[in-house]
N, C-alpha and C positions, 0 to 999 in steps of 0.2 A: 627761654620759652620758645617753643616751636613757632607760635604765632601769637600776636597780640589778641586776636579774636578769631574763633573758628566759625565760619558761617553755618547757621542752622537752616535746615530746609524743611519744607512741609509738603504734604501731598494734597492739601486742600485746593479748591478752586472757587472762584467768585464769578458772579454774573458780570458781563462785560462792562456794564454801566456803574459798577460799584465804586464809590468814591474811595473807600479804603484800599481796594485793590488797585485803583489808579495810582494813588500816592505810594503804595508799596512798589509798583513797577517803576515809577519815576525815581524813587529813592534808590532802588537797586541800580538803575542806570547811572545815577550820579556816583554812587559808591564804587562801582566798577571802573569809572573813569577817574577816580581819585579825588572827586569833589566832595569831601567828607562833610563839610558844613551844609552844603545843599542837600546831601543825602539825609543828614540828621533832621533838617527842617521838614523834608518830605515825609519821613516816617512819623514825626510828631503830628503833622497835618493829617496823616492817615488815622492815627489814634484819636485825634480830635474829632474827625468825622464820625468815628464809631461812637464816641461819647455823645455827640450831638444828635445821633439818630439811633438810640439803643434798640429800636425795633426794626432795624433795616436788614436783619437776618445775615449780617456779616458772619462768616464762619469762624469757629474757634481757631481753626488752622491759620487763617489770615491774620487774626488779631495776635496770635502767638508769634507769627513770623514778623509782624511789625515790631513787637516788643524785642524780639531777638535781634533783628537788624538794627534797631535803635540802640540796643546794648552794644553791638559791634561798633557803631559810629561813636558812641560815648567812650568806648575803650580807646579808639584812635585819638580822641581829643584829650584823653587822660582823666576823664571824669568817671572813675571806677565806681563811686557810690551810686550814681544814676545807672550805670551799666548793670551793676548787680541787681538793682531794683527791677530793671526791665527783664533780665534773664529769669529772675524768680517769677515775675508776672507771666512770662511765656510758659514756664514750667507748670504753673498752676493750671493753665489751660491745656497744655500738651506735655505731660510728664515724660514723654518718650523722646524729647529733643536732646540727643546725646551731646551735641556741641554746646548747648547751654550749660549743662552740668560741667563740661570741660572748662568753659570760660569762667564759670564761678570758681573753679579750682585755680585757674590762672590768677584771678583777682586776689585770692587769698595768699597765693605765693608772693605776689607783688607787694602785698601789704604786710608782709612779715608774719603770716599765719600759715606756715606750711602744713602743720598738723591738721588744721581744719580743711586745707586744700585737699588732702589725701581722701577725706570722706567724699568730697564732690567728685573726684576722679574715679573713685570706686563705683559711685552711682552711674557714671557714664559707662564704665566697663561692664556693668551689669546689662546695660542695653546693647552694647557693641564691644565685645571683648577684644576685637582687633582694631579698635579705633586708634589710629596712629598718633594723632595729636595728643590724645589723653595719655597714652602710654609713655610717649617721649617727655611730656611735661611732668608726669608722675615721677620720673627719674629725678627731676630737680627738687620736688617736694621731699622725696626720700633722702636725697643727699643733704638737704637743708635740715632734716631731722636726724641726721647721722645714722640712717638705716642703710648703711653702705652695702651690706651683704645682699639685701633685697634689691637695691639699686643695681648692683653688679649683675644679678641674675636677670633682671629685666633688660639691661643693656645688652647682655649676651643674646637674649631672645630677639631683640630688635636688630642686632647685627646679623643674626642668622637670616633675617628677611632682607636686609639691605647691607651686605658686607662691604660695599663701596662707599658707605656714608662716613666721611671723614669726621664730621661733627660728633657722631656717636663714639668713634674711637677716641676722640679728644676727651669726651665725658668719662669714658671707661678708664682712661689714663688717670684722671683725677680721682676716681673712686679707688682704683688700685693704690694710689698714693695714700689715701686716707686709711686704707687697710694695711698699710706698711708693706705692700707688695711692690717695692720700689722698681725692681727690674722689669716687672710686668707693666708698670706705669710708663717707664721709658720706652718699652717696646710699642705700646699703644700710641704714644705721642709720635714715635718714629713712623709707624704705619700711617697715622693721620697725615703726616707731612709727605709721605710717599704718594698718597692719594691727592693731596692738595699742597703742592710745593709752596704756596703762598700762605700757609698756615703759620703765621707768626706767633699766635698764642701758644701753640704746642712747643715751639722753639723756646719761648720765654719760660715755659714750665720745665723743659729739659735743663735750661740754664739754671733755674732755681734749685732743682734737685741736685745737679752736679755741684753747685756752690755749697749746698748744705752738707755734702760729703767731702768737702775740701778740694774737689777737683776744679780749681779756679781757672785753669787753662781751658778746659772743655766748657765751663760755664761762660767765660768771656766769648768764646767762639760762637756759642749758641745765641747769646744776647746780641752779639754784633750782627749775626746773620738775620735775626729777627728784626733788628732795627733797620737793616737795609731793605727788608721786605715791607715793613710797616713801622715807620718811625713813631707813629702815634698809635697807642693802644686805645681803641674807641669803646666807650661805654655809653650807649644811647639813653636818653631820658625815657621815663615810663609814659610820657605823654608826647603827642605830636600836635603842633610843633612844640619844641622844648622852650622853656622860659628864657634860657640863655646858654652860653657855652663856656666851659671852664677848661683852661689849659693847665695841667698839673705837671710839675717837673720832679723827677725822682732819680735816685742813684741806684742802679741795679745791684750793686754789691753792698747794700745795707745802709743804715743810718737815715731812715725815712719815717715821716709821720704816718702811722697806720690809719688808712682811710677806707678800708674795705667796707666798714659799717657806715661811715659818714657819707660815702658816695653811693651807697646802695639804694636802689629804688628812688632815685632823685628826679626832680622835675627839670633838671638841666642835663645837657650833653657833657660828657667828660672825656677829654682827650689827654692821655698821659704820654709824656715824652721822656724817654730814657736819656740821661746825661752821662756820657762816657768821657773819662779823662783823655786829654789830647785830641778829642774830636772838635770839629768846628761846626757851628750852627748858624744858619742864615735866618734871622728873625722874620724876614718877609715870607719864608716858607711856612711859618706857623701862625702868622698874625690873623689870617682870614677868619672872620666870624668869632674870634675870641673876645669875650667880655670881661673875664676875670682870670688872673693867673694865681695859682696856688703852688707855692714852693714847698715840696714835701721833704726836701733834703734837710735833715734836722740834727744829725749827730756830726759835729765838726770832727771828732776824733775818728769816726769811721769813714766819712765821706767828704772831708774838708776840701779835697782836691777838686771836687765838682762844683763847689760853691761859687768860685769866680766865673765859671762858665754859665751857671744859672743866673748870677748877678748881671752878666753881660746881656743875656737874653731878656731878663726882666726890665733892665734899663731901656733897651731899644724897642721892646714891644710897647712900652708906654701905657700899659693897662693897670687898673687897680689890682693890687697884689696882696695876697695873704702871706705873711712871714717872709719878708724881703731877705734874700740870702745874706746881705751885708749885716743884718741884725743877727741872723743865725750864727755868723762867725764869732759872735761874742758870747756864745753859750756853752763853752767847755765848762767842766765842773769847777776848775780853779778860777776861770774868769767870772763865772756867776757868783762865786763866794766873794770875790773882790767887789763886784758890782752891787751886791746887796748889803755890804757891810754898813753898819750905822743906822739901820732901820729900827726905830723905837719898838720895843716889845718883841723883837725878832732875834733869834739866835742862829747865826750862820757859822757852823763849824769851820775852822781853818783847814785849808787844803794845800798840800805841797806836791808839786809834780816833779818826778824824777825822769830825766831824759833817758831814752834807751842807750845802752852802752856806757853809761856813766856810773861811777861809784857814789855811794852815799853812806856816811858814817852814822852811827847811833847818836853821837853828840850833835852832829849837824841837824839831824831830823828832830831831836829833842828841842834844839834851839828854835827851829822853825815852827814847832807846835808845842810851845812851852806849857800850855794848860792841859795837855792831853795825859790822862792817866792810862788810857788804852788808845791804840791807833788802829784804824781800819785801812786795809790795803787792797787795791784792785788794779788790774791793767786798764789802761785807757780804752774807751770804746766798748766796754762791757756793761751789761745791765743785769738786773735781777740778782740772783745769788751766784752767778758764774764767777769763779776765781775771786771770791770776796771773802776776806779773812779779817778776823779780829785778833790783834796781837797784844798780849798782856805781858808786861815785864821786859826788862832789858835783854834777858837771855833769848827769849823768843824773837825779839826785834832784831838782835844781832844775827840770828840764824836766818831770818827772812831776808835781811839786807845782803847776806852773803850769797844769795842766789843771784845770778846775772840778770840784769834788767834787759830782757830781749825786746821788750816794747816799752814805751813810756808807761809809767804807772803812777797812780794817785795814792797819797797817804793822807788820811782824813782824821781829824780830831774826833774821837768818840765822845758822844754826849749821852748821858743816861736819860732814858725816857720811859723807864718802867713805871707803870701806874701803881697805885696803892694796893691793888689786888694781885700784884705780881705779874700781870700780863703787859705785853708791849702792844701799842696801837699805832698803826700807820694809816694816815688819811690821805686821800687823793682828791684834789680839786682840779677842774679844767677851766681855764680862762678862755672865754669866747666872746670876742667883740665887746669887751667891757664888763661882761657878766662873770661872776665867780660861782661855778656850779659844782656841787659835790658829786663825786663819781663812785668812790667806795671807801670802806674801812676794812682793814685787815687786822685781826687780833691773833696774837701768838704768844707762846710761853718762852720764845727765844727772841734775841735781839734782831736776828736776820728775818725780817717779816716780809713775806710775799703771799698774796691772797691764795694762790694755788697750793702753797705749802702749809697752810694752816689747817686746823681741824674744824673750820667754820661750817663745813657741809654737815657735820654731825652734832653741832652744838647750837641748840635753839636759842640760848641766851645771847650768843654771839651774833646770830642772825637778827635777833630783835634789836640789839644795840646798833648794828649797821643800818637797819631800816629806820630807826629813830634818827640817826645822824643824817641820812639821806633826806628824810622828810623835814628836818629842822637842824641844820648845822650849828645854829646858835645855842643848842644844848651843850655844845663842846667849846665852840669858838666865840669868845666875847667880842665886844666892840673894839678893844685894843688889838686883838688878833686880826680882825677884819681890816683895820686901818693898816696893819702891817702887810696883809695880802694885797691891798690896793696899792701900797707903795711898791711892792714887788712887781705888780702888773705894770706900773708906770716905768719902772727902771728896765725891765726886760723889753718892753715895747713891741712885743709880738701880738698879732691878732688872735693866734690860737696856740696854746701851750698848756702844760700841766705842772702841778707841784705835788710832790710827796712830802708830807710833813707830819708833825705831831705836836704835842704840848709837853715840854720837859718838866722835870721835877720842881722847877721854880715857877711854872705857869707861863713860860714864854713860848711863843711860836717857834718850833724847832724845824728848820728846813733841811731835808735830806737831799732833794734833787729838784731842779727846775729845768725843763726843756720841752721841746715840741715833739719828742719821740714817744710820748706815753700812749699806751693802748686804750682805746675805748671800743667796746664790742657789745653785741647783744646776745651772746651765747651764755644765757643766765638761767638755764633750765632748773638748776638747783637753788637759784636765788631769785625767784620771780619778782620779789619785792623791789629789786633793783631796776626793773624795766622803766618805771616813770622817770627816774633820774637819768637813765641812759637816753631816753627819748627826748628829754629836755635839752641835753647836750646836742643831739643830732638836729633838733629843731632850731636851736640857736645858731649852729653852724650853717644850716641852710638859709636862715634869715640873714646872716652876715653876708653870704655869697650873693643873695638876691639884692641886698642893699648896695653892695659894691658894683654889681653888674649894672644896676640902674644909675649909679653915680658916674659910670664911665660912658654913658650914652652921649 
């Protein structure tokens, strides 16, 4: 956002003795000096003076400006609801206040309503087609609604006026990336860095792109350079002052809890620290102002080498912590299967881990997984459907085992979970601070179920079934299932993690995967019925952080 609030101006004037005009002037002086609370009080007193003397002939311009300025002060405080009410009150009196339309757009972007924001920005541009704050903030609303081509055109227009604006080049780089114009994206990030050599965010983006294309050497160099410039990636709260500060620890080369949605539009500041293998970290350099630590390093198979470093920091920072790295170390697929064995009403398929470079015979694997009629196989550190195979019969198994194990790989006992109607159903719950919250249901005619690969976008009955589950999971999961979920929560011991599960043909809770790497997002345009469930998870996460921050005082 270009600015939290854009000052609105008026052309009206008041008699020198006007109380409203007096409080408006006092409030503006406080606001300009950074005394926001005093400014807010002055603007309120000005409006109170108007209300107390309705016949004092205070001009509409002055009243509108009081509302507008009060809206700005409320935005600084983080009270967006009151800010919006005041901007609307100002516009009822003076519809030509461009900045009020712009600020209403800003509020809607910040509250997760970018489509509504666009309408307000367009109203502002009707009044002033060149209004810079409106055009630059409109870019964010367009990208949030995936209107990347229009966003690109607008960014090119803005850069034509301010070609030395590094922030615009950074935004254009992100838009190019979304449009799969990868080389153009890198060029824009490089140009942004040339204009602003301290632009660590663009370096992090270059690192991410290089990594996604397998150029790990270039990615490591970009990440390292970014970390030298800016060890902490800062995301400010949407209010001032923030309620508290979070220090998040993550591994640049994967294996992290996805928190883009969870940390978005938060009432707390978030500082994210990249943890690199073989680096050393001084806890005192990062302790200042931190109230809660959130360890995002969640996949032991991908980022296990960084967990001891994260554990060292967590221990010495001495702050309340979400997902202690020592507990994460116990969450490989095979360790989780062992950890959860013996829970009543819960089926945990057996898992065998083959070490890279070692041989494994059919007989040995059959002995390790004696109940398996079919076996699932996947390299360690992979998720989703990547390199995930179902092996039926001895001949297929022998052919698979004949391939060299270039990395460690898991062999998993296959458990039948086809429902009576012939479809497979995979449910996801998110555990947050003691709560067990439903996130989604994926229905597919194949055993390899992932929400994005189903036909749910075209099948109304599937959507209705998912919505029913999200509204009332007890329609599927009975008391015995919930007792098993509670036992899983207690044994895993993390504050935030997820489970992919189902109900097998015998009616038992069937566990596929349990870890802290599961994605929660709000990109549900095709499945708007998911929004309440997603918001519940985000609210529970925010409440957990607030409670921990308070406990550490």
